[in-house]
N, C-alpha and C positions, 0 to 999 in steps of 0.2 A: 620622130625621135622616140624610140621605144627604149624604156629602161627596164631591165629585169634584175631581180634580186635573187640570188641563189639562197638555198637553205642555210648554207654555212655562213653567208653574210648576214642573214636574218638572225641566226643564232648568235653571231658575234655582236650584233647591235643589242639584242636582248640581254646578253651577258654583260655588255658594257653598261647598259642602263641599270641592271641589277647591281653591278659593282658600285656605280655612282650612288644609288639609293642607299645601299648598305653602308657606304663610306660616309654619306651625310648623316645617317642615323647614328653611326658610331661616333662621329664628331659631336653631334648633339648630346649623346649620352656622356661622352668624356667631358664635355663642358659642364654638364649638370654635376658630375662627380667632382670636378674641380671646384665648383661653387660650394658644394657641400663640404668638401675638405677644408676650404678656406673658412667657412663658418665654424666648423668643428675646431680648427686651430685657434680661431679668435675666442671661442668659448673656453677652450682649455687654458689659453693665456690669461683670460680674465679671472679664472677660478683656480689658477695654479697654486696660490698660497693656501687656499682652502683644501685642495687635493692633498698637498703635502702634510697639512695638519691632520687631515683625516687618516692618511696612511700611518702617521706617527701614532695616532690614538687607536688605530684599528686593533692592535694586539690587546690593548687594555679593554676595548669593547668586547672582544671575543672572550677574554677571561671573565669579565663581568657577566656576560650572557651565560657562560658555562656555570658560574656560581649561582646565578638566579635560577637556572633550570634545575641545578642540584637541590637548591633550597625548596623549589616547588615540588620536586619529587619527595623530599623529606616531609614537607608539609602535607602533601596528599597521603603519604603513608601514615602520618600522625592522625589525620582526619579519619582515615579508614579505621584505624585502631579505636579512635574515640567513638565512632559510630557503632562499632561492634560492641564496645563496652556499654554504651547507652542502650543499645538493643537488648543486650542480656539483662541489664539492670531493669529496664522497662518490663521485660518478660517476668523477671522475678517479682517486681512490684505488682504486676497484674495478678500473678499467682497468689501473692500474699493478700491482696485485696479480695480475691475470690474466696480464699480460706476464711478470712475475717468475716466476709458477708455470710458464709455458711455458718460460722460460729454465732454471729449475731442473730441469724434467723432461727437457729436451734435454741438460743437463749430466749428469744421472743416467744417461741412455741412453749418452752418450759414455763416461762413467767405467765403466759396466758393460761396454761393448764392449772398452775398454782392459784391464780386469781379466780378461775372458774370454781376450783374446789373450795376456796375460802368463801366465795359468794354463796355456793350451795350450802356450806356449813352454817354460815350466819343466817341465811334465809330459812334453813331447817330449824334453827334454834328459835327464831322469831315466831314460827308457826306453833311451837309447843306451848 
């Protein structure tokens, strides 16, 4: 008893096995999707009151965040202006200190010269 299989019969068997495997895989995937959907539905039902409260408060949250961002922009603008003022005032103060230091050094040189002259004058009179 010899049995022969034609190529078309072999192709039909392979195609049948492939369809069965794809069908089983699709059934497994659909079962997983169904389980996930059930879990999501349970989660949504448990938190439905919280979701509704969140949706009601969402517009207020958006307005508050817009106000906060506007206030932050204004605050940063004020900080920038303050830093510019502090920078210019600091530069002016440094210039004033430099000028004052120049004046003090000039006065010190003048006082030193006057004291030197007085010392020479008094020491010259003591020698006479």
